[in-house]
C-alpha positions as a Python dict, from the first residue, in 0.01 Angstrom:
ca = {
    (1, 'M'): (0, 0, 0),
    (2, 'K'): (57, 307, 200),
    (3, 'K'): (334, 376, -29),
    (4, 'L'): (160, 370, -336),
    (5, 'V'): (-89, 586, -177),
    (6, 'S'): (149, 838, -86),
    (7, 'A'): (309, 819, -419),
    (8, 'V'): (14, 935, -573),
    (9, 'V'): (-113, 1221, -352),
    (10, 'V'): (252, 1329, -379),
    (11, 'T'): (240, 1329, -777),
    (12, 'V'): (-124, 1457, -799),
    (13, 'A'): (-28, 1754, -557),
    (14, 'V'): (296, 1851, -774),
    (15, 'M'): (60, 1845, -1096),
    (16, 'A'): (-189, 2058, -922),
    (17, 'S'): (62, 2292, -815),
    (18, 'G'): (190, 2355, -1150),
    (19, 'V'): (551, 2295, -1070),
    (20, 'A'): (579, 1929, -1278),
    (21, 'V'): (876, 2003, -1480),
    (22, 'A'): (951, 1831, -1803),
    (23, 'G'): (1223, 2068, -1981),
    (24, 'D'): (1471, 2032, -2288),
    (25, 'A'): (1809, 2066, -2130),
    (26, 'A'): (1976, 2152, -2458),
    (27, 'A'): (1743, 2409, -2505),
    (28, 'G'): (1778, 2553, -2161),
    (29, 'K'): (2146, 2554, -2238),
    (30, 'A'): (2115, 2785, -2578),
    (31, 'K'): (1854, 3021, -2359),
    (32, 'S'): (2105, 3026, -2107),
    (33, 'A'): (2372, 3281, -2223),
    (34, 'T'): (2185, 3600, -2063),
    (35, 'C'): (2192, 3411, -1746),
    (36, 'A'): (2544, 3356, -1743),
    (37, 'G'): (2652, 3720, -1709),
    (38, 'C'): (2532, 3682, -1328),
    (39, 'H'): (2515, 3276, -1280),
    (40, 'G'): (2856, 3215, -1449),
    (41, 'A'): (2863, 3007, -1779),
    (42, 'V'): (2803, 2647, -1600),
    (43, 'G'): (2569, 2821, -1336),
    (44, 'V'): (2841, 2886, -1063),
    (45, 'S'): (2848, 3256, -1006),
    (46, 'N'): (3162, 3448, -929),
    (47, 'N'): (2968, 3683, -710),
    (48, 'P'): (2834, 3612, -376),
    (49, 'L'): (2525, 3800, -425),
    (50, 'W'): (2398, 3589, -695),
    (51, 'P'): (2317, 3217, -627),
    (52, 'N'): (2477, 2900, -815),
    (53, 'L'): (2210, 2733, -1030),
    (54, 'A'): (2399, 2430, -1093),
    (55, 'G'): (2255, 2127, -952),
    (56, 'Q'): (1949, 2271, -800),
    (57, 'K'): (1639, 2074, -810),
    (58, 'E'): (1455, 2144, -1146),
    (59, 'A'): (1109, 2196, -1009),
    (60, 'Y'): (1250, 2448, -762),
    (61, 'L'): (1433, 2665, -1032),
    (62, 'A'): (1117, 2653, -1222),
    (63, 'K'): (898, 2755, -924),
    (64, 'Q'): (1134, 3066, -845),
    (65, 'I'): (1204, 3158, -1208),
    (66, 'K'): (783, 3164, -1245),
    (67, 'A'): (743, 3360, -928),
    (68, 'F'): (1021, 3620, -1065),
    (69, 'R'): (856, 3662, -1411),
    (70, 'D'): (494, 3670, -1239),
    (71, 'G'): (562, 3928, -974),
    (72, 'T'): (525, 3717, -666),
    (73, 'R'): (876, 3718, -614),
    (74, 'T'): (1065, 4042, -661),
    (75, 'D'): (1415, 4152, -729),
    (76, 'P'): (1565, 4442, -928),
    (77, 'M'): (1801, 4245, -1146),
    (78, 'M'): (1576, 3939, -1191),
    (79, 'S'): (1253, 4024, -1194),
    (80, 'P'): (1335, 4208, -1552),
    (81, 'M'): (1504, 3938, -1669),
    (82, 'A'): (1260, 3669, -1550),
    (83, 'K'): (961, 3878, -1731),
    (84, 'P'): (997, 3778, -2111),
    (85, 'L'): (1054, 3415, -2046),
    (86, 'T'): (775, 3182, -2139),
    (87, 'D'): (686, 2881, -1947),
    (88, 'D'): (891, 2654, -2206),
    (89, 'D'): (1199, 2891, -2140),
    (90, 'I'): (1166, 2850, -1774),
    (91, 'A'): (1131, 2455, -1798),
    (92, 'N'): (1428, 2433, -2019),
    (93, 'L'): (1643, 2678, -1826),
    (94, 'A'): (1544, 2462, -1509),
    (95, 'A'): (1625, 2132, -1687),
    (96, 'Y'): (1960, 2263, -1801),
    (97, 'Y'): (2071, 2407, -1439),
    (98, 'S'): (1951, 2100, -1263),
    (99, 'S'): (2151, 1877, -1514),
    (100, 'L'): (2494, 2026, -1441),
    (101, 'G'): (2516, 1894, -1103),
    (102, 'A'): (2629, 2079, -780),
    (103, 'K'): (2966, 2240, -789),
}
């Protein structure tokens, strides 16, 4: 019973936080062309200043991209890139990069 209650609490918390993600990885792959310049064609950056996105957790990616878009997290390169993204774009990108597996 404790496990069931815990699972329900976690599910409700994730949904309430706005980070529940159900993106389309194929649509994310199509949208990722712009990201590839810094994060690599398959989510692995050649530059140590930019993070690898391949294999990151989907909810984490969505949360961070939304933070850049909404201005709660700022970076002179990433903030302008995230600004035009819709919630669907973000969910799709997060689904794509998380599907790649860590490299």
